[in-house]
Biopython code that builds the backbone (N, CA, C, O; Angstrom):
import numpy as np
from Bio.PDB.StructureBuilder import StructureBuilder

atoms = [
    (1, "MET", "N", (98.927, 40.625, 98.299)),
    (1, "MET", "CA", (99.218, 41.701, 97.184)),
    (1, "MET", "C", (98.015, 41.794, 96.377)),
    (1, "MET", "O", (97.821, 42.881, 95.833)),
    (2, "LYS", "N", (97.124, 40.817, 96.184)),
    (2, "LYS", "CA", (95.839, 41.155, 95.458)),
    (2, "LYS", "C", (95.007, 42.048, 96.003)),
    (2, "LYS", "O", (94.147, 42.558, 95.285)),
    (3, "ILE", "N", (95.104, 42.369, 97.255)),
    (3, "ILE", "CA", (94.168, 43.371, 98.056)),
    (3, "ILE", "C", (94.613, 44.606, 97.583)),
    (3, "ILE", "O", (93.839, 45.433, 97.101)),
    (4, "ILE", "N", (96.005, 44.805, 97.710)),
    (4, "ILE", "CA", (96.521, 46.101, 97.268)),
    (4, "ILE", "C", (96.276, 46.331, 95.825)),
    (4, "ILE", "O", (95.784, 47.368, 95.381)),
    (5, "GLU", "N", (96.664, 45.256, 95.077)),
    (5, "GLU", "CA", (96.220, 45.690, 93.607)),
    (5, "GLU", "C", (94.965, 46.053, 93.360)),
    (5, "GLU", "O", (94.839, 46.868, 92.446)),
    (6, "ALA", "N", (93.784, 45.616, 94.018)),
    (6, "ALA", "CA", (92.530, 45.991, 93.894)),
    (6, "ALA", "C", (92.477, 47.451, 94.118)),
    (6, "ALA", "O", (92.089, 48.195, 93.217)),
    (7, "PHE", "N", (92.844, 47.899, 95.262)),
    (7, "PHE", "CA", (92.917, 49.458, 95.582)),
    (7, "PHE", "C", (93.559, 50.188, 94.578)),
    (7, "PHE", "O", (93.024, 51.232, 94.206)),
    (8, "VAL", "N", (94.687, 49.800, 94.037)),
    (8, "VAL", "CA", (95.409, 50.471, 93.000)),
    (8, "VAL", "C", (94.797, 50.650, 91.650)),
    (8, "VAL", "O", (94.891, 51.701, 91.015)),
    (9, "GLN", "N", (94.046, 49.382, 91.157)),
    (9, "GLN", "CA", (93.394, 49.427, 90.084)),
    (9, "GLN", "C", (92.056, 50.369, 90.012)),
    (9, "GLN", "O", (91.602, 50.816, 88.959)),
    (10, "GLU", "N", (91.563, 50.568, 91.171)),
    (10, "GLU", "CA", (90.448, 51.212, 91.503)),
    (10, "GLU", "C", (90.730, 52.609, 92.097)),
    (10, "GLU", "O", (89.931, 53.234, 92.794)),
    (11, "ARG", "N", (91.895, 53.001, 91.757)),
    (11, "ARG", "CA", (92.359, 54.422, 92.480)),
    (11, "ARG", "C", (91.356, 55.456, 92.229)),
    (11, "ARG", "O", (90.851, 55.572, 91.113)),
    (12, "GLY", "N", (91.023, 56.256, 93.267)),
    (12, "GLY", "CA", (90.057, 57.349, 93.171)),
    (12, "GLY", "C", (88.686, 56.898, 93.521)),
    (12, "GLY", "O", (87.847, 57.785, 93.681)),
    (13, "ARG", "N", (88.319, 55.642, 93.667)),
    (13, "ARG", "CA", (87.107, 55.054, 93.874)),
    (13, "ARG", "C", (86.963, 54.436, 95.297)),
    (13, "ARG", "O", (87.896, 53.704, 95.627)),
    (14, "ASP", "N", (86.072, 54.584, 96.092)),
    (14, "ASP", "CA", (85.953, 54.007, 97.446)),
    (14, "ASP", "C", (85.352, 52.620, 97.364)),
    (14, "ASP", "O", (84.311, 52.504, 96.717)),
    (15, "LEU", "N", (85.848, 51.619, 97.904)),
    (15, "LEU", "CA", (85.698, 50.391, 97.959)),
    (15, "LEU", "C", (85.027, 49.656, 99.327)),
    (15, "LEU", "O", (85.531, 49.967, 100.406)),
    (16, "SER", "N", (84.195, 48.940, 99.321)),
    (16, "SER", "CA", (83.690, 47.963, 100.481)),
    (16, "SER", "C", (84.550, 46.843, 100.530)),
    (16, "SER", "O", (85.293, 46.520, 99.603)),
    (17, "VAL", "N", (84.450, 46.249, 101.609)),
    (17, "VAL", "CA", (85.091, 44.982, 101.645)),
    (17, "VAL", "C", (84.705, 44.075, 100.742)),
    (17, "VAL", "O", (85.545, 43.338, 100.226)),
    (18, "SER", "N", (83.496, 44.005, 100.450)),
    (18, "SER", "CA", (82.980, 43.010, 99.327)),
    (18, "SER", "C", (83.440, 43.423, 98.071)),
    (18, "SER", "O", (83.729, 42.514, 97.293)),
    (19, "ASP", "N", (83.576, 44.573, 97.690)),
    (19, "ASP", "CA", (84.202, 45.136, 96.409)),
    (19, "ASP", "C", (85.660, 44.555, 96.383)),
    (19, "ASP", "O", (86.049, 43.928, 95.398)),
    (20, "VAL", "N", (86.430, 44.759, 97.429)),
    (20, "VAL", "CA", (87.815, 44.366, 97.436)),
    (20, "VAL", "C", (87.985, 42.960, 97.324)),
    (20, "VAL", "O", (88.859, 42.510, 96.584)),
    (21, "ALA", "N", (87.178, 42.161, 98.037)),
    (21, "ALA", "CA", (87.219, 40.616, 97.929)),
    (21, "ALA", "C", (86.793, 40.149, 96.415)),
    (21, "ALA", "O", (87.346, 39.253, 95.777)),
    (22, "ARG", "N", (85.825, 40.856, 96.034)),
    (22, "ARG", "CA", (85.714, 40.391, 94.639)),
    (22, "ARG", "C", (86.831, 40.509, 93.510)),
    (22, "ARG", "O", (87.297, 39.634, 92.780)),
    (23, "LEU", "N", (87.118, 41.905, 93.602)),
    (23, "LEU", "CA", (88.363, 42.323, 92.683)),
    (23, "LEU", "C", (89.589, 41.458, 93.079)),
    (23, "LEU", "O", (90.363, 41.112, 92.187)),
    (24, "ALA", "N", (89.785, 41.132, 94.215)),
    (24, "ALA", "CA", (91.127, 40.393, 94.668)),
    (24, "ALA", "C", (90.860, 38.957, 94.334)),
    (24, "ALA", "O", (91.857, 38.263, 94.130)),
    (25, "ASP", "N", (89.710, 38.409, 94.247)),
    (25, "ASP", "CA", (89.423, 37.067, 94.204)),
    (25, "ASP", "C", (89.807, 36.342, 95.432)),
    (25, "ASP", "O", (90.526, 35.345, 95.359)),
    (26, "THR", "N", (89.349, 36.809, 96.598)),
    (26, "THR", "CA", (89.683, 36.238, 97.867)),
    (26, "THR", "C", (88.364, 36.415, 98.743)),
    (26, "THR", "O", (87.314, 36.889, 98.310)),
    (27, "ALA", "N", (88.555, 36.011, 99.893)),
    (27, "ALA", "CA", (87.520, 36.037, 101.002)),
    (27, "ALA", "C", (87.389, 37.148, 101.567)),
    (27, "ALA", "O", (88.408, 37.805, 101.780)),
    (28, "ARG", "N", (86.315, 37.572, 101.895)),
    (28, "ARG", "CA", (86.037, 38.858, 102.826)),
    (28, "ARG", "C", (86.851, 38.643, 104.089)),
    (28, "ARG", "O", (87.408, 39.610, 104.608)),
    (29, "SER", "N", (86.946, 37.498, 104.580)),
    (29, "SER", "CA", (87.751, 37.458, 105.862)),
    (29, "SER", "C", (89.160, 37.767, 105.700)),
    (29, "SER", "O", (89.852, 38.314, 106.559)),
    (30, "THR", "N", (89.539, 37.394, 104.571)),
    (30, "THR", "CA", (91.123, 37.768, 104.248)),
    (30, "THR", "C", (91.309, 39.180, 104.176)),
    (30, "THR", "O", (92.265, 39.742, 104.709)),
    (31, "VAL", "N", (90.261, 39.871, 103.414)),
    (31, "VAL", "CA", (90.398, 41.346, 103.375)),
    (31, "VAL", "C", (90.313, 42.069, 104.841)),
    (31, "VAL", "O", (91.052, 42.985, 105.203)),
    (32, "TYR", "N", (89.393, 41.549, 105.515)),
    (32, "TYR", "CA", (89.438, 41.974, 106.978)),
    (32, "TYR", "C", (90.662, 41.829, 107.655)),
    (32, "TYR", "O", (91.078, 42.769, 108.332)),
    (33, "GLN", "N", (91.263, 40.830, 107.568)),
    (33, "GLN", "CA", (92.787, 40.554, 108.130)),
    (33, "GLN", "C", (93.623, 41.445, 107.867)),
    (33, "GLN", "O", (94.496, 41.697, 108.698)),
    (34, "HIS", "N", (93.554, 42.201, 106.535)),
    (34, "HIS", "CA", (94.664, 43.003, 105.975)),
    (34, "HIS", "C", (94.313, 44.596, 106.207)),
    (34, "HIS", "O", (95.209, 45.440, 106.188)),
    (35, "LEU", "N", (92.980, 44.922, 106.421)),
    (35, "LEU", "CA", (92.690, 46.257, 106.252)),
    (35, "LEU", "C", (93.436, 47.152, 107.395)),
    (35, "LEU", "O", (94.007, 48.218, 107.160)),
    (36, "ASP", "N", (93.349, 46.632, 108.464)),
    (36, "ASP", "CA", (94.176, 47.504, 109.532)),
    (36, "ASP", "C", (95.485, 47.739, 109.293)),
    (36, "ASP", "O", (95.988, 48.821, 109.595)),
    (37, "ASP", "N", (96.181, 46.753, 108.726)),
    (37, "ASP", "CA", (97.651, 46.886, 108.581)),
    (37, "ASP", "C", (97.745, 47.938, 107.538)),
    (37, "ASP", "O", (98.454, 48.912, 107.791)),
    (38, "LEU", "N", (97.111, 47.872, 106.371)),
    (38, "LEU", "CA", (97.143, 48.709, 105.080)),
    (38, "LEU", "C", (96.828, 50.077, 105.680)),
    (38, "LEU", "O", (97.534, 51.048, 105.409)),
    (39, "GLU", "N", (95.908, 50.152, 106.390)),
    (39, "GLU", "CA", (95.398, 51.538, 106.902)),
    (39, "GLU", "C", (96.571, 52.155, 107.790)),
    (39, "GLU", "O", (96.942, 53.315, 107.612)),
    (40, "GLU", "N", (97.122, 51.341, 108.732)),
    (40, "GLU", "CA", (98.130, 51.864, 109.503)),
    (40, "GLU", "C", (99.552, 52.141, 108.789)),
    (40, "GLU", "O", (100.377, 52.943, 109.227)),
    (41, "LEU", "N", (99.706, 51.412, 107.703)),
    (41, "LEU", "CA", (100.710, 51.867, 106.862)),
    (41, "LEU", "C", (100.531, 53.028, 105.993)),
    (41, "LEU", "O", (101.500, 53.588, 105.478)),
    (42, "GLY", "N", (99.274, 53.426, 105.804)),
    (42, "GLY", "CA", (98.824, 54.861, 105.114)),
    (42, "GLY", "C", (98.735, 54.419, 103.604)),
    (42, "GLY", "O", (98.819, 55.273, 102.722)),
    (43, "VAL", "N", (98.558, 53.031, 103.293)),
    (43, "VAL", "CA", (98.228, 52.820, 101.943)),
    (43, "VAL", "C", (96.983, 53.127, 101.453)),
    (43, "VAL", "O", (96.793, 53.623, 100.342)),
    (44, "ILE", "N", (95.972, 52.793, 102.397)),
    (44, "ILE", "CA", (94.593, 53.017, 102.286)),
    (44, "ILE", "C", (94.135, 53.919, 103.306)),
    (44, "ILE", "O", (94.869, 54.165, 104.263)),
    (45, "GLU", "N", (93.043, 54.415, 103.204)),
    (45, "GLU", "CA", (92.360, 55.053, 104.210)),
    (45, "GLU", "C", (90.817, 54.895, 104.160)),
    (45, "GLU", "O", (90.185, 54.501, 103.180)),
    (46, "PHE", "N", (90.310, 55.254, 105.344)),
    (46, "PHE", "CA", (88.724, 55.153, 105.410)),
    (46, "PHE", "C", (88.085, 56.344, 104.661)),
    (46, "PHE", "O", (88.495, 57.495, 104.806)),
    (47, "ALA", "N", (87.131, 56.028, 103.910)),
    (47, "ALA", "CA", (86.450, 56.957, 102.901)),
    (47, "ALA", "C", (85.112, 57.543, 103.480)),
    (47, "ALA", "O", (84.883, 58.744, 103.617)),
    (48, "ARG", "N", (84.281, 56.531, 103.792)),
    (48, "ARG", "CA", (82.965, 56.851, 104.409)),
    (48, "ARG", "C", (82.470, 55.630, 104.826)),
    (48, "ARG", "O", (83.056, 54.579, 104.568)),
    (49, "SER", "N", (81.273, 55.693, 105.550)),
    (49, "SER", "CA", (80.413, 54.666, 105.926)),
    (49, "SER", "C", (79.179, 54.710, 105.025)),
    (49, "SER", "O", (78.752, 55.779, 104.589)),
    (50, "THR", "N", (78.585, 53.470, 104.740)),
    (50, "THR", "CA", (77.335, 53.610, 103.858)),
    (50, "THR", "C", (76.208, 54.007, 104.659)),
    (50, "THR", "O", (76.304, 54.016, 105.887)),
    (51, "GLY", "N", (75.138, 54.338, 104.061)),
    (51, "GLY", "CA", (73.953, 54.867, 104.631)),
    (51, "GLY", "C", (73.539, 54.291, 105.901)),
    (51, "GLY", "O", (73.135, 55.039, 106.792)),
    (52, "ASP", "N", (73.609, 52.882, 106.089)),
    (52, "ASP", "CA", (73.273, 52.107, 107.227)),
    (52, "ASP", "C", (74.263, 52.315, 108.205)),
    (52, "ASP", "O", (73.969, 52.007, 109.360)),
    (53, "GLY", "N", (75.463, 52.812, 107.954)),
    (53, "GLY", "CA", (76.424, 53.014, 109.126)),
    (53, "GLY", "C", (77.125, 51.709, 109.440)),
    (53, "GLY", "O", (78.031, 51.772, 110.271)),
    (54, "HIS", "N", (76.850, 50.573, 108.916)),
    (54, "HIS", "CA", (77.325, 49.267, 109.139)),
    (54, "HIS", "C", (78.568, 48.939, 108.256)),
    (54, "HIS", "O", (79.472, 48.242, 108.718)),
    (55, "SER", "N", (78.613, 49.392, 107.103)),
    (55, "SER", "CA", (79.518, 49.072, 106.193)),
    (55, "SER", "C", (80.468, 50.274, 105.772)),
    (55, "SER", "O", (80.095, 51.341, 105.285)),
    (56, "LYS", "N", (81.810, 49.877, 106.067)),
    (56, "LYS", "CA", (82.803, 51.050, 105.759)),
    (56, "LYS", "C", (83.281, 50.879, 104.432)),
    (56, "LYS", "O", (83.256, 49.761, 103.917)),
    (57, "ARG", "N", (83.781, 52.027, 103.733)),
    (57, "ARG", "CA", (84.258, 51.933, 102.491)),
    (57, "ARG", "C", (85.704, 52.641, 102.660)),
    (57, "ARG", "O", (85.879, 53.604, 103.406)),
    (58, "TYR", "N", (86.686, 52.062, 101.899)),
    (58, "TYR", "CA", (88.027, 52.520, 101.833)),
    (58, "TYR", "C", (88.466, 52.802, 100.504)),
    (58, "TYR", "O", (87.874, 52.416, 99.496)),
    (59, "GLN", "N", (89.644, 53.565, 100.519)),
    (59, "GLN", "CA", (90.216, 53.982, 99.201)),
    (59, "GLN", "C", (91.792, 54.121, 99.326)),
    (59, "GLN", "O", (92.358, 54.331, 100.398)),
    (60, "LEU", "N", (92.354, 53.998, 98.260)),
    (60, "LEU", "CA", (93.806, 54.231, 98.079)),
    (60, "LEU", "C", (94.065, 55.635, 98.755)),
    (60, "LEU", "O", (93.284, 56.562, 98.544)),
    (61, "ASN", "N", (95.095, 55.773, 99.514)),
    (61, "ASN", "CA", (95.432, 57.064, 100.122)),
    (61, "ASN", "C", (96.349, 57.801, 99.091)),
    (61, "ASN", "O", (97.501, 57.462, 98.820)),
    (62, "GLU", "N", (95.681, 58.839, 98.568)),
    (62, "GLU", "CA", (96.299, 59.440, 97.232)),
    (62, "GLU", "C", (97.604, 60.258, 97.903)),
    (62, "GLU", "O", (98.501, 60.671, 97.168)),
    (63, "GLU", "N", (97.632, 60.419, 99.062)),
    (63, "GLU", "CA", (98.627, 61.357, 99.619)),
    (63, "GLU", "C", (100.051, 60.335, 100.060)),
    (63, "GLU", "O", (101.179, 60.736, 100.346)),
    (64, "SER", "N", (99.628, 59.135, 100.006)),
    (64, "SER", "CA", (100.814, 58.119, 100.588)),
    (64, "SER", "C", (101.657, 57.906, 99.623)),
    (64, "SER", "O", (101.200, 57.513, 98.550)),
    (65, "GLU", "N", (103.088, 58.113, 99.772)),
    (65, "GLU", "CA", (104.140, 57.670, 99.046)),
    (65, "GLU", "C", (104.123, 56.315, 98.576)),
    (65, "GLU", "O", (104.331, 56.037, 97.395)),
    (66, "ILE", "N", (103.870, 55.418, 99.510)),
    (66, "ILE", "CA", (103.741, 53.927, 99.298)),
    (66, "ILE", "C", (102.689, 53.720, 98.159)),
    (66, "ILE", "O", (102.923, 53.054, 97.150)),
    (67, "ALA", "N", (101.657, 54.275, 98.386)),
    (67, "ALA", "CA", (100.511, 54.189, 97.399)),
    (67, "ALA", "C", (100.851, 54.721, 96.036)),
    (67, "ALA", "O", (100.514, 54.128, 95.011)),
    (68, "ASP", "N", (101.498, 55.807, 96.039)),
    (68, "ASP", "CA", (102.135, 56.445, 94.569)),
    (68, "ASP", "C", (102.895, 55.447, 94.008)),
    (68, "ASP", "O", (102.608, 55.046, 92.880)),
    (69, "LEU", "N", (103.974, 54.906, 94.720)),
    (69, "LEU", "CA", (104.850, 54.057, 94.254)),
    (69, "LEU", "C", (104.224, 52.866, 93.569)),
    (69, "LEU", "O", (104.500, 52.556, 92.410)),
    (70, "LEU", "N", (103.321, 52.173, 94.379)),
    (70, "LEU", "CA", (102.580, 51.063, 93.848)),
    (70, "LEU", "C", (101.848, 51.500, 92.642)),
    (70, "LEU", "O", (102.055, 50.831, 91.629)),
    (71, "TYR", "N", (101.051, 52.471, 92.562)),
    (71, "TYR", "CA", (100.501, 52.935, 91.374)),
    (71, "TYR", "C", (101.412, 52.955, 90.170)),
    (71, "TYR", "O", (101.092, 52.395, 89.122)),
    (72, "LYS", "N", (102.549, 53.605, 90.327)),
    (72, "LYS", "CA", (103.523, 53.850, 89.454)),
    (72, "LYS", "C", (104.125, 52.257, 89.013)),
    (72, "LYS", "O", (104.254, 51.927, 87.834)),
    (73, "LEU", "N", (104.367, 51.604, 89.851)),
    (73, "LEU", "CA", (104.807, 50.116, 89.711)),
    (73, "LEU", "C", (103.811, 49.437, 88.902)),
    (73, "LEU", "O", (104.251, 48.655, 88.060)),
    (74, "GLU", "N", (102.519, 49.588, 88.995)),
    (74, "GLU", "CA", (101.617, 48.836, 88.277)),
    (74, "GLU", "C", (101.550, 49.364, 86.789)),
    (74, "GLU", "O", (101.263, 48.575, 85.888)),
    (75, "GLY", "N", (101.798, 50.615, 86.540)),
    (75, "GLY", "CA", (101.937, 51.243, 85.091)),
    (75, "GLY", "C", (103.218, 50.460, 84.595)),
    (75, "GLY", "O", (103.134, 49.787, 83.568)),
    (76, "VAL", "N", (104.365, 50.531, 85.283)),
    (76, "VAL", "CA", (105.462, 50.004, 84.570)),
    (76, "VAL", "C", (105.425, 48.546, 84.273)),
    (76, "VAL", "O", (105.938, 48.060, 83.266)),
    (77, "THR", "N", (104.726, 47.791, 85.292)),
    (77, "THR", "CA", (104.397, 46.248, 84.884)),
    (77, "THR", "C", (103.574, 46.070, 83.810)),
    (77, "THR", "O", (103.864, 45.279, 82.913)),
    (78, "LEU", "N", (102.583, 46.720, 83.808)),
    (78, "LEU", "CA", (101.438, 46.683, 82.641)),
    (78, "LEU", "C", (102.217, 46.964, 81.356)),
    (78, "LEU", "O", (102.086, 46.237, 80.371)),
    (79, "ARG", "N", (103.040, 48.039, 81.373)),
    (79, "ARG", "CA", (103.845, 48.370, 80.173)),
    (79, "ARG", "C", (104.744, 47.350, 79.750)),
    (79, "ARG", "O", (104.918, 47.113, 78.555)),
    (80, "HIS", "N", (105.367, 46.688, 80.725)),
    (80, "HIS", "CA", (106.505, 45.767, 80.394)),
    (80, "HIS", "C", (105.650, 44.501, 79.926)),
    (80, "HIS", "O", (106.108, 43.852, 78.985)),
    (81, "LEU", "N", (104.367, 44.072, 80.544)),
    (81, "LEU", "CA", (103.823, 42.895, 79.998)),
    (81, "LEU", "C", (103.172, 43.071, 78.553)),
    (81, "LEU", "O", (102.961, 42.092, 77.838)),
    (82, "LEU", "N", (102.874, 44.340, 78.173)),
    (82, "LEU", "CA", (102.363, 44.662, 76.856)),
    (82, "LEU", "C", (103.553, 44.551, 76.012)),
    (82, "LEU", "O", (103.475, 43.802, 75.038)),
    (83, "GLU", "N", (104.637, 45.179, 76.234)),
    (83, "GLU", "CA", (105.854, 44.905, 75.400)),
    (83, "GLU", "C", (106.224, 43.629, 75.228)),
    (83, "GLU", "O", (106.680, 43.310, 74.130)),
    (84, "LEU", "N", (106.111, 42.715, 76.203)),
    (84, "LEU", "CA", (106.576, 41.403, 75.962)),
    (84, "LEU", "C", (105.510, 40.758, 75.153)),
    (84, "LEU", "O", (105.886, 39.883, 74.372)),
    (85, "ASP", "N", (104.277, 41.034, 75.205)),
    (85, "ASP", "CA", (103.213, 40.452, 74.279)),
    (85, "ASP", "C", (103.120, 41.154, 72.961)),
    (85, "ASP", "O", (102.169, 40.919, 72.217)),
    (86, "GLY", "N", (104.063, 42.007, 72.633)),
    (86, "GLY", "CA", (104.110, 42.693, 71.296)),
    (86, "GLY", "C", (103.156, 43.853, 70.942)),
    (86, "GLY", "O", (103.068, 44.379, 69.833)),
    (87, "GLU", "N", (102.434, 44.184, 72.081)),
    (87, "GLU", "CA", (101.342, 45.214, 71.986)),
    (87, "GLU", "C", (101.895, 46.658, 71.661)),
    (87, "GLU", "O", (101.387, 47.474, 70.891)),
    (88, "LEU", "N", (103.023, 46.796, 72.398)),
    (88, "LEU", "CA", (103.714, 48.233, 72.392)),
    (88, "LEU", "C", (105.175, 48.071, 71.715)),
    (88, "LEU", "O", (105.850, 47.052, 71.865)),
    (89, "GLU", "N", (105.537, 49.059, 71.045)),
    (89, "GLU", "CA", (106.901, 49.241, 70.496)),
    (89, "GLU", "C", (107.795, 49.931, 71.335)),
    (89, "GLU", "O", (107.358, 50.951, 71.868)),
    (90, "ASN", "N", (109.077, 49.556, 71.589)),
    (90, "ASN", "CA", (109.932, 50.435, 72.273)),
    (90, "ASN", "C", (110.130, 51.748, 71.890)),
    (90, "ASN", "O", (110.893, 52.470, 72.532)),
]
sb = StructureBuilder()
sb.init_structure("model")
sb.init_model(0)
sb.init_chain("A")
sb.init_seg("    ")
for serial, (resi, resn, name, xyz) in enumerate(atoms, 1):
    if name == "N":
        sb.init_residue(resn, " ", resi, " ")
    sb.init_atom(name, np.array(xyz, "f"), 0.0, 1.0, " ", f" {name:<3s}", serial, name[0])
structure = sb.get_structure()
């Protein structure tokens, strides 16, 4: 879930495996294990290769219904946490 959260939080930005691992506080090998599944589900998409052609960058698939729901859920969750913390008024 932390891997998906990294893409949602960085919506509109393309990320390398190293970026995702750092943001998700997980190993690069773990990110690699899940990339194909997330891409197959349409949650993320290949964005580009770096100049050397060896490193791929991925981004949240803006056209994916699943990705859109995850983005909205993140907003609702954040709002709820802020309300619990007394930061927002109902």
